[in-house]
C-alpha positions as CSV (number, residue, x, y, z in Angstrom):
1,M,71.2,-32.6,14.0
2,K,72.0,-29.3,12.3
3,S,68.4,-28.8,11.3
4,S,67.2,-29.5,14.9
5,R,69.7,-27.0,16.3
6,T,68.4,-24.4,13.8
7,A,64.8,-25.0,14.8
8,F,65.8,-24.7,18.5
9,V,67.5,-21.4,17.9
10,C,64.4,-20.1,16.1
11,G,62.4,-21.2,19.1
12,L,64.5,-19.1,21.4
13,L,64.0,-16.1,19.1
14,A,60.3,-16.6,19.3
15,L,60.4,-16.3,23.1
16,T,61.9,-12.8,22.8
17,A,59.8,-11.3,20.0
18,V,56.3,-9.6,19.0
19,S,54.1,-6.8,17.4
20,A,54.4,-3.4,15.7
21,R,52.2,-0.9,14.0
22,A,52.4,-0.4,10.3
23,V,51.2,3.0,9.0
24,D,50.5,1.9,5.4
25,S,50.8,-0.9,2.8
26,L,54.3,0.3,1.8
27,R,55.9,-1.3,4.9
28,M,57.2,1.9,6.4
29,Y,56.8,1.9,10.2
30,E,56.1,4.5,12.9
31,L,56.7,3.5,16.5
32,G,54.9,5.8,18.9
33,E,53.2,6.0,22.3
34,A,52.9,3.1,24.7
35,V,49.9,0.9,24.5
36,V,48.0,-0.5,27.5
37,L,47.1,-4.2,26.9
38,G,43.3,-4.7,27.4
39,R,41.7,-8.2,27.7
40,N,38.5,-8.6,25.8
41,I,36.1,-10.6,27.8
42,R,35.3,-12.6,24.7
43,D,38.9,-13.9,24.6
44,I,38.9,-15.4,28.0
45,G,41.1,-18.5,27.8
46,V,41.2,-18.5,24.0
47,T,44.5,-19.2,22.2
48,K,44.5,-17.1,19.1
49,T,46.9,-15.4,16.6
50,T,46.0,-12.1,15.0
51,L,48.0,-11.2,11.9
52,D,48.8,-7.5,11.6
53,T,49.0,-5.1,8.6
54,V,52.8,-5.7,8.4
55,A,52.2,-9.3,7.4
56,L,49.1,-8.9,5.2
57,R,50.4,-5.9,3.1
58,D,54.0,-7.2,2.6
59,N,53.8,-8.0,-1.1
60,I,51.0,-8.1,-3.6
61,T,52.3,-11.4,-4.9
62,N,51.5,-13.1,-1.6
63,S,48.5,-15.3,-1.2
64,L,47.1,-15.9,2.3
65,G,48.9,-19.3,2.1
66,D,52.2,-17.4,1.8
67,V,51.3,-15.2,4.8
68,L,50.4,-18.1,7.0
69,L,53.6,-20.0,6.1
70,Q,55.7,-17.0,6.9
71,N,54.0,-15.8,10.1
72,T,52.3,-18.7,11.9
73,S,53.0,-22.3,13.0
74,I,50.5,-23.7,10.4
75,F,52.2,-25.9,7.8
76,I,51.2,-25.0,4.2
77,K,51.5,-27.8,1.7
78,S,52.0,-26.1,-1.7
79,Y,52.8,-27.1,-5.2
80,G,54.1,-23.6,-6.0
81,R,52.7,-20.2,-6.7
82,A,49.1,-20.3,-8.1
83,T,48.7,-23.9,-7.3
84,M,46.8,-25.7,-4.5
85,S,47.9,-24.6,-1.0
86,S,46.3,-26.5,1.9
87,A,46.8,-26.1,5.6
88,S,47.8,-28.5,8.4
89,F,46.8,-26.9,11.7
90,R,48.4,-28.6,14.7
91,G,49.1,-31.7,12.6
92,T,45.6,-32.3,11.4
93,A,44.2,-32.7,7.8
94,P,43.3,-29.7,5.6
95,S,39.6,-30.4,6.1
96,H,40.1,-30.0,9.9
97,T,40.9,-26.3,9.5
98,Q,37.7,-24.3,9.2
99,V,37.8,-20.9,7.4
100,T,35.2,-18.1,7.4
101,W,35.0,-14.9,5.4
102,N,32.8,-12.2,6.8
103,G,30.9,-14.9,8.6
104,I,30.4,-17.3,5.6
105,K,32.2,-20.7,5.6
106,M,34.8,-20.9,2.9
107,N,35.4,-24.7,3.1
108,S,34.2,-26.4,0.0
109,P,31.1,-28.5,0.7
110,M,32.6,-31.0,-1.8
111,L,36.2,-31.3,-0.6
112,G,35.9,-29.9,2.9
113,M,39.1,-27.8,2.5
114,V,40.2,-24.3,1.4
115,D,42.8,-23.5,-1.3
116,F,44.7,-20.6,0.3
117,S,46.4,-19.8,-3.0
118,L,43.0,-18.4,-4.2
119,I,42.9,-15.8,-1.4
120,P,45.1,-12.7,-2.1
121,S,46.5,-11.2,1.1
122,F,45.5,-7.7,-0.1
123,F,41.9,-8.8,-0.1
124,V,41.5,-9.3,3.6
125,D,41.9,-6.8,6.4
126,D,41.5,-9.0,9.4
127,V,43.0,-12.5,9.9
128,T,42.6,-14.3,13.2
129,L,43.6,-17.9,13.9
130,Y,41.7,-19.7,16.7
131,H,43.8,-22.6,17.9
132,G,42.2,-25.8,19.2
133,A,39.2,-25.3,21.4
134,G,39.0,-21.6,20.5
135,S,37.6,-22.6,17.0
136,V,34.3,-23.7,18.6
137,G,33.3,-20.1,19.0
138,I,33.7,-19.6,15.3
139,T,32.3,-22.7,13.7
140,G,32.1,-26.5,14.3
141,G,34.5,-29.1,12.8
142,G,37.7,-27.2,13.4
143,L,39.6,-30.2,14.9
144,G,42.8,-28.4,14.4
145,G,41.5,-24.8,14.5
146,A,39.7,-22.1,12.6
147,I,40.7,-19.0,10.6
148,A,38.4,-16.0,10.6
149,L,38.8,-13.6,7.7
150,G,37.2,-10.2,7.4
151,T,37.1,-6.9,5.5
152,N,36.6,-3.4,7.0
153,A,35.1,-0.1,5.9
154,P,37.6,2.6,4.8
155,I,38.8,4.7,7.7
156,S,39.9,7.7,5.7
157,K,37.5,10.4,4.5
158,G,37.2,11.5,1.0
159,L,38.5,9.8,-2.1
160,G,41.5,7.5,-1.9
161,L,43.5,5.4,-4.4
162,N,46.4,3.0,-4.3
163,F,48.0,1.3,-7.3
164,I,50.8,-1.2,-7.3
165,Q,52.5,-2.7,-10.3
166,G,54.8,-5.7,-10.0
167,I,57.2,-7.2,-12.5
168,S,58.9,-10.5,-11.5
169,S,60.9,-13.4,-12.8
170,Y,59.4,-15.9,-15.3
171,D,57.3,-13.2,-17.1
172,T,55.2,-12.6,-14.0
173,Y,53.1,-9.4,-13.8
174,D,51.0,-8.4,-10.8
175,E,48.6,-5.4,-10.6
176,F,46.6,-4.2,-7.6
177,L,44.2,-1.3,-7.5
178,K,42.2,0.0,-4.6
179,V,39.8,2.9,-4.7
180,T,38.0,4.0,-1.6
181,Y,35.5,6.7,-0.6
182,G,34.6,7.7,2.9
183,G,31.7,10.0,3.6
184,R,29.6,10.9,6.6
185,K,27.2,8.0,6.2
186,W,28.5,6.1,3.1
187,Q,31.8,4.3,2.6
188,S,32.9,2.3,-0.5
189,S,35.9,0.2,-1.3
190,T,36.8,-1.4,-4.6
191,R,39.8,-3.7,-5.0
192,V,41.0,-5.3,-8.2
193,S,43.9,-7.7,-8.4
194,Y,45.3,-9.4,-11.6
195,A,48.3,-11.7,-11.8
196,S,49.7,-13.5,-14.8
197,S,52.8,-15.6,-15.4
198,D,54.5,-18.2,-17.6
199,N,55.8,-19.7,-14.4
200,D,58.4,-21.7,-16.4
201,F,61.3,-21.6,-14.0
202,K,64.3,-23.9,-14.5
203,Y,65.2,-26.7,-12.0
204,K,67.6,-29.6,-11.7
205,N,65.6,-32.8,-12.0
206,Y,67.1,-35.3,-9.5
207,E,64.6,-38.0,-10.5
208,K,66.3,-38.6,-13.8
209,D,69.7,-39.9,-14.8
210,G,72.3,-37.2,-15.1
211,Y,70.2,-34.7,-13.2
212,P,69.2,-32.7,-16.3
213,I,68.1,-29.0,-16.2
214,E,64.4,-28.8,-17.1
215,R,61.6,-26.2,-17.1
216,N,58.4,-26.2,-15.1
217,K,55.7,-27.3,-17.5
218,S,52.0,-26.4,-17.5
219,G,52.5,-24.0,-14.6
220,Q,51.1,-20.8,-16.2
221,F,48.4,-18.8,-14.6
222,N,46.0,-15.9,-15.0
223,D,44.2,-14.8,-11.8
224,L,41.6,-12.0,-11.6
225,H,40.0,-10.9,-8.3
226,I,37.4,-8.1,-7.8
227,L,36.1,-7.1,-4.4
228,Q,33.4,-4.5,-3.9
229,E,32.3,-3.3,-0.5
230,L,29.5,-0.8,0.4
231,Y,28.8,0.5,3.9
232,Y,26.0,2.7,5.2
233,Q,25.5,4.0,8.7
234,P,22.1,5.6,9.0
235,D,22.6,6.5,12.7
236,E,25.1,5.9,15.5
237,K,23.7,2.4,16.4
238,N,23.0,0.8,13.0
239,W,25.5,-0.3,10.3
240,L,24.6,-1.9,6.9
241,S,27.0,-3.5,4.5
242,L,27.1,-5.3,1.2
243,T,30.2,-7.2,0.1
244,A,30.8,-9.1,-3.2
245,W,34.0,-11.0,-4.2
246,Y,34.5,-12.4,-7.6
247,L,37.4,-14.5,-8.7
248,D,38.3,-16.0,-12.1
249,A,41.4,-18.3,-11.9
250,D,42.7,-20.0,-15.0
251,R,45.7,-22.1,-14.1
252,G,47.9,-24.8,-15.4
253,V,48.7,-27.6,-12.9
254,P,52.5,-28.4,-13.2
255,I,53.4,-31.7,-14.7
256,I,55.2,-34.1,-12.3
257,N,58.9,-34.2,-12.8
258,V,59.0,-38.0,-13.5
259,K,57.5,-37.6,-17.0
260,Y,60.5,-38.8,-19.0
261,D,59.8,-37.6,-22.5
262,K,61.3,-34.1,-22.7
263,D,58.9,-33.2,-25.5
264,D,55.9,-34.4,-23.5
265,A,52.9,-32.2,-24.2
266,S,50.7,-33.4,-21.4
267,R,48.6,-30.5,-20.0
268,N,46.6,-30.0,-16.8
269,D,44.2,-27.1,-16.6
270,H,42.2,-25.9,-13.7
271,R,39.6,-23.2,-14.1
272,E,37.6,-21.7,-11.2
273,Q,35.0,-19.0,-11.2
274,T,33.6,-18.1,-7.8
275,L,31.2,-15.3,-6.5
276,R,30.8,-14.7,-2.8
277,T,28.2,-12.1,-1.6
278,V,27.3,-11.1,2.0
279,A,24.7,-8.5,3.1
280,A,24.9,-7.6,6.8
281,W,23.1,-5.5,9.4
282,D,24.6,-4.8,12.8
283,R,23.0,-2.8,15.7
284,Y,25.2,-1.7,18.6
285,G,23.6,-0.9,21.9
286,D,25.0,-0.2,25.4
287,K,24.3,-3.7,26.5
288,L,22.7,-5.6,23.6
289,T,24.3,-6.0,20.1
290,L,22.4,-7.7,17.3
291,G,23.6,-8.8,13.9
292,A,22.1,-10.5,10.8
293,K,23.7,-11.7,7.6
294,L,22.4,-13.1,4.3
295,G,24.8,-14.6,1.7
296,Y,25.1,-16.5,-1.5
297,V,28.1,-18.4,-3.0
298,Y,28.4,-19.7,-6.5
299,S,31.4,-21.8,-7.8
300,N,32.1,-23.3,-11.2
301,M,35.2,-25.5,-11.1
302,R,36.7,-27.4,-14.1
303,F,39.7,-29.7,-14.2
304,H,40.9,-30.8,-17.6
305,F,43.8,-33.3,-18.2
306,I,45.2,-34.2,-21.6
307,E,47.9,-36.8,-21.5
308,D,50.6,-37.2,-24.1
309,N,51.6,-40.9,-24.5
310,G,53.1,-40.5,-27.9
311,P,52.3,-38.9,-31.3
312,E,49.3,-41.2,-31.8
313,A,48.3,-41.6,-28.2
314,Q,47.4,-38.1,-27.1
315,G,43.9,-37.6,-25.8
316,E,41.6,-36.3,-23.1
317,T,42.1,-38.5,-20.0
318,L,39.9,-36.6,-17.5
319,N,37.4,-33.8,-17.8
320,A,35.7,-33.0,-14.5
321,Q,33.3,-30.1,-13.7
322,S,31.4,-29.1,-10.6
323,F,28.8,-26.4,-9.9
324,I,28.2,-25.4,-6.3
325,H,25.4,-23.1,-5.0
326,T,25.3,-22.1,-1.3
327,G,22.7,-20.0,0.5
328,F,23.7,-18.6,3.9
329,A,21.8,-16.9,6.7
330,N,23.0,-15.9,10.2
331,F,21.6,-14.2,13.3
332,S,23.7,-13.3,16.3
333,A,23.1,-11.5,19.7
334,D,25.5,-10.4,22.4
335,Y,24.2,-9.3,25.8
336,Q,26.7,-7.7,28.2
337,P,24.8,-6.3,31.2
338,T,28.1,-5.6,33.0
339,K,31.8,-5.4,31.9
340,N,32.4,-8.8,33.6
341,F,29.6,-10.9,32.0
342,L,28.9,-11.7,28.4
343,L,26.1,-13.9,27.0
344,S,26.1,-14.7,23.2
345,F,23.9,-16.6,20.8
346,D,24.6,-17.4,17.2
347,L,22.5,-19.3,14.7
348,S,23.6,-20.0,11.1
349,A,22.3,-22.0,8.2
350,N,23.9,-23.1,5.0
351,V,22.0,-24.8,2.1
352,H,24.4,-26.4,-0.5
353,A,23.4,-27.7,-3.9
354,V,26.3,-29.6,-5.7
355,S,26.4,-31.0,-9.2
356,S,29.6,-32.9,-10.0
357,E,30.4,-34.7,-13.2
358,Q,33.6,-36.3,-14.4
359,Q,34.4,-38.0,-17.7
360,K,37.2,-40.5,-18.0
361,V,37.7,-41.6,-21.6
362,D,34.2,-43.1,-22.4
363,T,32.9,-43.2,-18.9
364,V,30.7,-40.4,-17.4
365,L,30.1,-40.4,-13.6
366,S,28.1,-37.7,-11.8
367,Y,26.0,-36.9,-8.7
368,D,23.6,-34.1,-7.9
369,K,22.9,-33.6,-4.2
370,S,21.8,-30.9,-1.8
371,R,22.2,-30.6,1.9
372,A,21.1,-28.2,4.7
373,E,23.6,-27.5,7.5
374,I,22.5,-25.7,10.7
375,S,24.7,-24.6,13.5
376,A,23.8,-23.0,16.8
377,L,26.1,-21.6,19.5
378,L,25.6,-20.4,23.0
379,T,28.4,-18.7,24.8
380,A,28.8,-17.5,28.4
381,K,31.9,-15.6,29.6
382,Y,32.3,-14.3,33.2
383,R,35.2,-12.6,35.0
384,F,34.8,-13.2,38.7
385,F,37.3,-10.5,39.5
386,D,40.0,-8.6,37.6
387,R,42.4,-11.5,37.4
388,L,40.2,-14.6,37.0
389,G,37.9,-15.3,34.0
390,V,36.0,-18.4,32.9
391,G,34.0,-19.2,29.7
392,V,31.8,-21.9,28.1
393,D,30.8,-22.5,24.5
394,L,28.1,-25.0,23.6
395,R,27.5,-25.7,19.9
396,G,25.1,-28.0,18.0
397,D,25.5,-28.9,14.4
398,T,23.1,-30.7,12.0
399,Y,23.8,-31.9,8.4
400,G,20.9,-33.2,6.3
401,R,18.8,-35.4,8.6
402,K,21.7,-36.1,10.9
403,A,23.2,-34.3,13.8
404,T,26.6,-34.3,15.6
405,P,26.6,-34.7,19.4
406,L,26.8,-31.4,21.2
407,I,30.2,-29.7,21.0
408,P,31.3,-28.2,24.4
409,A,34.3,-26.1,25.1
410,G,35.6,-24.6,28.4
411,F,38.0,-21.8,29.0
412,V,39.8,-20.2,31.9
413,D,42.5,-17.6,32.4
414,Y,44.3,-16.0,35.3
415,I,46.4,-12.8,35.2
416,L,49.6,-13.7,37.1
417,V,51.5,-10.5,36.9
418,P,49.3,-7.5,35.9
419,K,52.3,-5.1,35.4
420,Y,53.6,-7.2,32.5
421,N,50.3,-8.7,31.4
422,V,51.4,-12.2,32.2
423,V,48.3,-14.4,31.7
424,L,48.0,-18.2,32.4
425,K,45.2,-19.8,30.3
426,A,43.8,-23.2,29.5
427,S,41.0,-24.6,27.4
428,A,39.4,-27.9,26.4
429,A,36.8,-29.0,23.9
430,R,35.1,-32.0,22.4
431,N,34.6,-31.4,18.7
432,Y,33.1,-33.2,15.7
433,R,33.4,-32.9,11.9
434,Y,30.8,-34.4,9.6
435,P,31.7,-35.9,6.1
436,T,31.8,-33.8,3.0
437,M,29.6,-34.3,-0.1
438,N,32.4,-36.1,-1.9
439,D,33.0,-38.4,1.1
440,L,29.4,-39.5,0.9
441,Y,28.4,-39.3,-2.8
442,F,31.5,-39.2,-5.0
443,L,31.4,-41.7,-7.9
444,P,33.0,-44.1,-7.9
445,G,33.8,-44.6,-4.2
446,G,31.5,-42.5,-2.1
447,N,30.6,-44.0,1.3
448,D,27.2,-42.8,2.7
449,S,27.7,-44.9,5.9
450,L,30.6,-42.8,7.2
451,S,30.6,-41.7,10.9
452,V,31.5,-38.2,12.0
453,E,35.1,-37.6,13.0
454,S,35.4,-36.8,16.7
455,G,38.2,-35.1,18.6
456,F,39.1,-34.0,22.1
457,T,41.6,-31.3,22.5
458,Y,43.1,-29.3,25.4
459,D,45.9,-26.8,25.8
460,V,47.7,-24.7,28.4
461,G,49.6,-21.6,27.7
462,V,51.1,-18.4,29.0
463,E,51.3,-15.0,27.3
464,F,52.8,-11.6,28.3
465,G,52.9,-8.1,27.0
466,I,55.3,-5.3,27.9
467,H,54.5,-1.8,26.4
468,K,56.9,1.0,27.0
469,E,57.4,4.4,25.4
470,K,60.1,3.2,23.0
471,F,59.3,-0.5,22.5
472,T,56.6,-3.2,22.6
473,L,57.4,-6.8,23.5
474,T,54.8,-9.6,23.6
475,G,55.0,-13.3,23.4
476,E,53.1,-16.6,24.0
477,A,53.9,-20.2,24.6
478,T,51.3,-23.0,24.3
479,W,51.3,-26.7,24.9
480,Y,48.5,-28.7,23.3
481,D,47.3,-32.2,23.1
482,S,44.4,-33.7,21.0
483,H,43.0,-37.1,20.1
484,I,40.9,-37.6,17.0
485,K,38.9,-40.8,16.3
486,D,37.2,-42.1,13.2
487,W,39.6,-40.0,11.0
488,I,38.3,-40.2,7.4
489,V,40.9,-41.5,4.9
490,W,40.5,-42.4,1.2
491,L,42.0,-45.8,0.5
492,P,41.9,-48.3,-2.4
493,D,39.4,-51.2,-1.9
494,H,38.7,-54.6,-3.5
495,R,36.6,-53.0,-6.3
496,G,39.7,-51.3,-7.7
497,F,39.0,-47.7,-6.8
498,W,39.4,-45.4,-3.8
499,T,36.8,-45.0,-1.1
500,P,36.7,-43.1,2.2
501,I,36.6,-45.0,5.5
502,N,36.8,-44.2,9.2
503,V,40.1,-45.8,10.0
504,K,42.6,-43.6,11.8
505,K,42.9,-42.7,15.4
506,V,45.4,-39.8,15.6
507,H,47.2,-38.4,18.6
508,S,48.5,-34.9,18.0
509,S,50.5,-32.9,20.5
510,G,53.1,-30.2,20.4
511,I,54.4,-26.8,21.5
512,E,53.8,-23.4,19.8
513,L,55.9,-20.3,20.5
514,R,55.5,-16.9,19.0
515,G,56.3,-13.4,19.7
516,T,56.9,-9.9,18.4
517,L,59.2,-7.0,19.2
518,S,59.0,-3.5,17.9
519,A,61.3,-0.7,18.9
520,D,62.0,3.0,18.3
521,L,65.8,3.1,18.1
522,G,66.0,6.9,17.9
523,R,67.3,9.1,15.1
524,D,64.6,7.9,12.7
525,W,65.6,4.3,13.1
526,G,63.0,1.6,13.9
527,M,63.0,-2.2,14.2
528,Y,60.4,-4.9,14.0
529,L,60.9,-8.6,14.7
530,H,58.4,-11.4,14.6
531,A,59.1,-15.1,15.1
532,N,57.3,-18.3,15.7
533,W,58.4,-21.9,16.3
534,G,56.4,-25.1,16.4
535,W,57.0,-28.7,17.4
536,T,54.3,-31.2,16.2
537,R,53.9,-34.9,16.8
538,S,50.9,-36.3,14.9
539,I,50.9,-40.0,15.3
540,N,48.5,-42.7,13.9
541,H,47.3,-45.0,16.6
542,G,44.5,-46.6,14.6
543,E,43.7,-50.3,14.2
544,P,45.9,-52.1,11.6
545,F,44.3,-52.0,8.2
546,G,44.9,-53.7,4.9
547,V,45.8,-57.2,3.5
548,S,48.5,-57.6,6.1
549,E,46.7,-56.0,9.0
550,G,49.0,-57.4,11.6
551,V,52.0,-55.6,10.1
552,D,50.4,-52.3,9.1
553,E,53.6,-50.1,9.1
554,S,51.6,-46.8,9.5
555,I,50.8,-47.5,13.1
556,G,52.8,-45.4,15.5
557,K,54.2,-43.2,12.7
558,Q,54.1,-39.5,11.9
559,L,51.3,-38.5,9.5
560,V,52.4,-37.8,5.9
561,Y,53.5,-34.3,5.0
562,V,53.4,-33.1,8.6
563,P,56.8,-31.6,9.7
564,E,57.9,-32.2,13.3
565,F,59.6,-28.9,13.5
566,S,58.8,-25.6,11.8
567,S,59.9,-22.0,12.4
568,A,59.7,-18.6,10.7
569,V,61.3,-15.2,11.4
570,T,60.5,-11.8,9.9
571,G,62.7,-8.8,10.7
572,C,62.5,-5.2,9.4
573,L,64.8,-2.3,9.9
574,T,63.6,1.1,8.9
575,W,65.4,4.5,8.6
576,K,63.3,7.5,7.6
577,D,61.7,6.4,4.3
578,W,63.8,3.3,3.8
579,G,62.9,-0.2,4.8
580,F,64.8,-3.4,4.7
581,T,63.0,-6.7,5.4
582,Y,64.4,-10.2,5.9
583,K,62.2,-13.3,6.1
584,Y,63.3,-16.8,7.1
585,C,61.3,-20.1,7.1
586,Y,62.3,-23.6,8.1
587,Y,60.5,-27.0,7.9
588,S,62.0,-30.3,9.0
589,E,61.8,-33.4,7.0
590,R,58.3,-34.7,5.9
591,F,57.4,-38.3,5.0
592,A,55.4,-39.0,1.8
593,T,54.4,-42.5,3.0
594,S,52.4,-43.5,6.0
595,S,55.2,-46.0,6.9
596,N,57.7,-43.1,7.2
597,E,60.1,-44.7,4.7
598,R,63.4,-42.8,4.6
599,N,64.1,-43.9,1.0
600,R,65.1,-40.8,-1.1
601,L,62.1,-41.4,-3.3
602,Y,59.6,-41.0,-0.4
603,L,61.3,-38.5,1.9
604,V,60.8,-34.7,1.6
605,L,64.1,-33.2,2.8
606,P,64.2,-30.2,5.3
607,Y,64.7,-26.8,3.8
608,H,65.6,-23.3,4.9
609,M,64.1,-20.4,2.9
610,N,65.5,-16.8,3.0
611,D,63.8,-13.8,1.3
612,I,64.9,-10.1,1.4
613,S,63.5,-6.8,0.2
614,L,64.5,-3.2,0.1
615,E,62.0,-0.4,-0.2
616,R,62.2,3.3,-0.6
617,K,59.2,5.7,-0.2
618,L,59.2,9.0,-2.0
619,R,56.9,11.7,-0.8
620,F,55.8,14.4,-3.3
621,G,53.1,17.0,-3.1
622,F,50.8,15.1,-5.5
623,A,51.5,11.6,-4.4
624,D,53.4,9.1,-2.3
625,I,55.5,6.7,-4.5
626,S,57.2,3.5,-3.3
627,L,59.9,1.5,-5.0
628,K,60.6,-2.0,-3.9
629,L,63.1,-4.7,-4.9
630,A,62.5,-8.2,-3.6
631,V,64.7,-11.3,-3.8
632,N,63.1,-14.6,-3.0
633,N,65.0,-17.8,-2.2
634,L,68.1,-15.7,-1.7
635,F,70.5,-18.6,-1.5
636,D,69.0,-20.5,-4.4
637,E,67.8,-23.4,-2.3
638,E,66.8,-26.5,-4.2
639,Y,63.7,-27.8,-2.4
640,I,60.3,-29.3,-2.8
641,S,57.1,-29.1,-0.7
642,V,55.4,-32.0,-2.4
643,L,57.1,-35.0,-4.1
644,G,57.5,-34.6,-7.8
645,Y,57.0,-30.9,-7.9
646,P,60.2,-28.8,-7.6
647,M,60.0,-25.2,-6.5
648,A,61.5,-22.1,-8.0
649,G,65.1,-21.1,-7.3
650,R,66.3,-17.6,-6.7
651,N,63.9,-15.1,-8.3
652,Y,63.4,-11.4,-8.3
653,G,60.5,-8.9,-8.2
654,F,60.3,-5.1,-8.7
655,F,57.2,-3.2,-7.4
656,L,56.1,0.4,-8.0
657,G,53.3,1.8,-5.7
658,I,51.5,5.1,-6.2
659,T,49.1,6.7,-3.7
660,P,47.8,10.1,-5.0
661,K,47.1,13.0,-2.6
662,W,43.8,14.6,-3.6
663,G,41.8,14.8,-0.5
664,R,41.8,14.7,3.3
665,G,41.9,10.9,3.2
666,N,45.4,10.9,1.7
667,K,47.9,12.6,3.9
């Protein structure tokens, strides 16, 4: 009852909160002139969330998974820092959240999902969440939604540099360097991020008698990211760019806390090397805008598990390695003859080549497959008069020699109160997601007879925006409902191994509230408050399955690891060059079994997370310097996100940032 009341209070906060403007990555804020809310014709009826600089530049230790957890209604299932972080958007599976980066799909063609722990928040400039039907305009298969990531050319002229050094608990070191150049026609940006840690925090192990204090084992990591961007503008209408992102992640996978030998030397290692490249051309005209992209993605992933079953029983249990090559091409055209009418066309193609091999003891299993995927989108948006707008998306997807049915989406919005930008909007879509390469070909267990997953979703919402001289207040409330059929689930079969089948029929519904308040309090004081709250019911209504089909206890139950309630609040108070930030996050209980057992062994308890930071910015003639102290898990909460993997208690971080002043671009 206490947890529900807490969630409700956070929901009320979300109704009275929204956005601010951050002037730099050091989290110092300037609140200035009033802003007039303009409605982009492309966004007619679309429910979307755009993350601002305040969220993305909060801390160099943050991955995109951390940012989504703290600033959106998406549930992030995480095993801890630098370990797998997957998303559940509106109660759906991780593969139902589609992610793009500068137009390229980031979802693994093997697994269908994205590991958000491998995306540093400092490596993206734009993050937009498209909820439900809005995802159709980005890509197909987003049964829960889609996330569009992007990078931008440097705004400042001349040479710029920003360096941040972080030192945190558990021998954790983070370095971030950004070097930019802005000229009349050429712009360049280079970002380098490196993080390393022993990650050997202590925790109380409640799975063993006496609740001994133990250390996190095999959780060390070394992550390197390099992002290079080049931009060239030969004239006012044309824009050329080349972007390359390389990552090398060498990580241990923490050992589950039910390993009873305290001297156990089992080790999990995960190594990934990925290169993403995109070359783009954009031409901007008065009525017609054209764009083209070419891209290539290479990934080398290796998972190595050595199990310790005693002095004479240690050996390699699993050695799995996969190579992925993806070629990408895209063409887009927007035609807007008047301010009230937009017609768009988008055509993209991906060609994947996957080579996967796993060795278990003396058995080697592998597959080598390739597949072409083509997606075409036609969009029409029309505003009949200033208050009423309608839109239609129609997408077609093919994979290999098969095709999904056409994917339609419809949108409408109506401005109820122009003075306060109160807008009523609604959308509906029929969406489809085709099986991944592992679903079809993985050995043992792949199932090449799988059907596509299909979903119907609709939502209704209202948003508002009040912009005055001293403050900005915006907010949004949305109710959604979706039905997904032929949900793919991996289950054990009579042959003794796991295989994917179309078994579930899931009904997901809920409410999303979010908002932001920013205010100039006078006398150099400023305030920023952002909050979101979510209620999600994601229920399995599929046919009974298993040996005892008539008593399948998963029917009518909440899906595993989907919290019913979630909320998050971020507040910042600034005075001159000082900034104090408080972040709160809450998740209700989650079930680790499809039968929703409340046994302590299968129930993930609710938790409340509190983080604070204090920052001071020093301004010198030669540079701006920032000093920041962060305290995570302020009240030393003992919690888990996934059964068997405890999370870190109270921990600390100190960060030093330097931005030299040697040109017009660094004022």
